[in-house]
PLY file of the C-alpha trace (Angstrom):
ply
format ascii 1.0
element vertex 165
property float x
property float y
property float z
element edge 164
property int vertex1
property int vertex2
end_header
43.97 31.64 28.41
45.45 35.05 28.93
43.62 37.54 31.07
40.84 35.24 32.34
39.13 36.57 35.45
36.33 35.10 37.56
34.18 37.48 39.55
30.71 37.94 41.04
27.83 38.95 38.78
26.98 42.65 38.45
23.87 44.09 36.80
25.80 45.48 33.84
26.54 41.85 32.83
22.93 41.27 31.77
23.34 42.19 28.05
26.36 39.91 27.60
24.78 37.06 29.57
21.58 37.37 27.55
23.55 37.21 24.30
25.52 34.15 25.43
22.35 32.35 26.49
20.52 33.25 23.27
22.98 31.10 21.31
22.19 28.08 23.49
18.44 28.55 23.10
18.51 29.22 19.35
21.22 26.79 18.23
21.65 23.93 20.72
19.84 21.32 22.79
21.82 22.24 25.90
18.78 24.10 27.20
15.24 22.94 26.54
14.07 26.53 26.39
12.82 27.28 22.87
12.29 31.06 22.97
15.26 33.15 24.07
14.47 35.43 27.01
15.18 39.11 26.70
17.28 41.20 29.04
14.36 42.05 31.34
13.54 38.36 31.84
17.20 37.49 32.46
17.46 40.32 34.98
14.40 38.99 36.79
15.87 35.47 36.90
19.22 36.68 38.18
17.52 38.94 40.70
15.83 35.89 42.22
19.16 34.09 42.45
20.72 37.08 44.18
17.80 37.41 46.60
18.27 33.77 47.57
22.05 34.30 47.86
22.77 31.57 45.34
26.22 31.48 43.74
26.44 33.45 40.51
29.85 33.74 38.83
30.91 35.58 35.68
34.10 34.95 33.72
35.80 37.65 31.68
38.56 37.44 29.12
40.27 40.59 27.89
37.62 42.61 29.74
34.67 40.93 27.97
32.12 38.61 29.61
32.68 35.18 28.04
30.67 33.00 30.39
28.73 32.58 33.57
27.59 29.92 36.00
25.08 29.71 38.80
23.55 27.29 41.26
19.81 27.23 41.75
17.52 25.08 43.85
17.21 21.61 42.33
13.48 21.56 43.07
11.20 24.12 44.76
10.03 21.97 47.71
11.57 22.84 51.09
13.09 19.41 51.68
15.36 19.99 48.65
16.79 23.23 50.08
20.30 21.78 50.51
20.47 20.45 46.94
21.33 22.66 43.98
21.49 22.30 40.23
24.33 23.86 38.28
24.12 25.87 35.07
27.20 26.83 33.06
27.18 28.80 29.81
30.20 29.95 27.81
30.56 32.08 24.73
30.98 29.70 21.80
34.33 31.40 21.12
35.90 30.06 24.33
34.43 26.55 24.51
37.12 23.89 24.80
39.75 26.08 26.44
39.40 24.83 30.03
37.33 27.75 31.24
34.26 25.59 31.88
36.18 23.34 34.26
37.56 26.29 36.17
34.12 27.83 36.34
32.60 24.58 37.64
35.33 24.28 40.30
34.56 27.78 41.55
30.83 27.09 41.47
31.34 23.95 43.56
33.30 25.94 46.15
30.77 28.78 46.25
27.84 26.36 46.46
29.42 24.57 49.40
30.03 27.92 51.11
26.38 28.86 50.47
25.27 25.81 52.47
24.39 23.37 49.72
25.31 19.72 50.36
24.61 18.13 46.97
24.86 19.36 43.40
22.88 17.85 40.53
23.76 18.27 36.87
20.90 17.79 34.42
22.46 17.36 30.98
21.09 16.52 27.55
22.41 12.98 27.07
24.08 13.67 23.71
26.20 16.46 25.20
29.27 14.28 25.85
31.52 17.28 26.57
29.23 18.49 29.36
29.02 14.98 30.82
32.84 14.64 30.76
33.26 18.07 32.35
31.14 16.96 35.30
32.75 13.52 35.53
36.18 15.17 35.78
34.83 17.25 38.68
33.79 14.11 40.57
30.15 13.79 39.54
28.60 10.32 39.31
25.83 9.17 36.96
22.62 8.66 38.94
19.89 8.52 36.31
18.61 8.88 32.80
15.24 9.99 31.45
14.42 9.00 27.89
12.63 11.19 25.34
11.58 13.84 27.87
12.47 16.87 25.75
11.45 17.77 22.21
13.45 20.40 20.36
14.50 20.86 16.73
12.03 18.16 15.65
13.55 15.37 17.73
13.17 13.70 21.10
15.95 14.17 23.63
17.11 12.22 26.66
18.61 13.75 29.78
21.08 12.33 32.27
21.44 13.25 35.90
24.84 13.40 37.56
25.37 14.14 41.25
28.20 15.17 43.51
28.38 15.68 47.25
29.69 19.07 48.29
0 1
1 2
2 3
3 4
4 5
5 6
6 7
7 8
8 9
9 10
10 11
11 12
12 13
13 14
14 15
15 16
16 17
17 18
18 19
19 20
20 21
21 22
22 23
23 24
24 25
25 26
26 27
27 28
28 29
29 30
30 31
31 32
32 33
33 34
34 35
35 36
36 37
37 38
38 39
39 40
40 41
41 42
42 43
43 44
44 45
45 46
46 47
47 48
48 49
49 50
50 51
51 52
52 53
53 54
54 55
55 56
56 57
57 58
58 59
59 60
60 61
61 62
62 63
63 64
64 65
65 66
66 67
67 68
68 69
69 70
70 71
71 72
72 73
73 74
74 75
75 76
76 77
77 78
78 79
79 80
80 81
81 82
82 83
83 84
84 85
85 86
86 87
87 88
88 89
89 90
90 91
91 92
92 93
93 94
94 95
95 96
96 97
97 98
98 99
99 100
100 101
101 102
102 103
103 104
104 105
105 106
106 107
107 108
108 109
109 110
110 111
111 112
112 113
113 114
114 115
115 116
116 117
117 118
118 119
119 120
120 121
121 122
122 123
123 124
124 125
125 126
126 127
127 128
128 129
129 130
130 131
131 132
132 133
133 134
134 135
135 136
136 137
137 138
138 139
139 140
140 141
141 142
142 143
143 144
144 145
145 146
146 147
147 148
148 149
149 150
150 151
151 152
152 153
153 154
154 155
155 156
156 157
157 158
158 159
159 160
160 161
161 162
162 163
163 164
């Protein structure tokens, strides 16, 4: 993993982040979104995260954005304000090289520093690699919802994992 660098998000990352996310919307069940957002929508989403001072990390390799991660409120109600949900997306070219684990470790640190006390991972049940990534980082299984998502003409389950920060 030569030349891998983790850094804060900057606005010029939006095109690369949008392209990375498009793959997950169009080709996977990792996100339940079915229409890929454009750059303006992604900028609006990231602007909200920045306004709330939520962790937002970008990873570069050889000067190119190859992934990103952020923590967002788990739910919008005020009583949940110390609980976040993680989101991690990597370019398909770097999946399986250990970058996701490093990115999650940094996100855990930044989320703790931001005042969050718990992190929840909401993962499509069939995504064993994502589940293992979180288990290795100390997450515990706390729930499963069956057939709550429908994408690519099939019903999908989700699992919830949780870790104290």
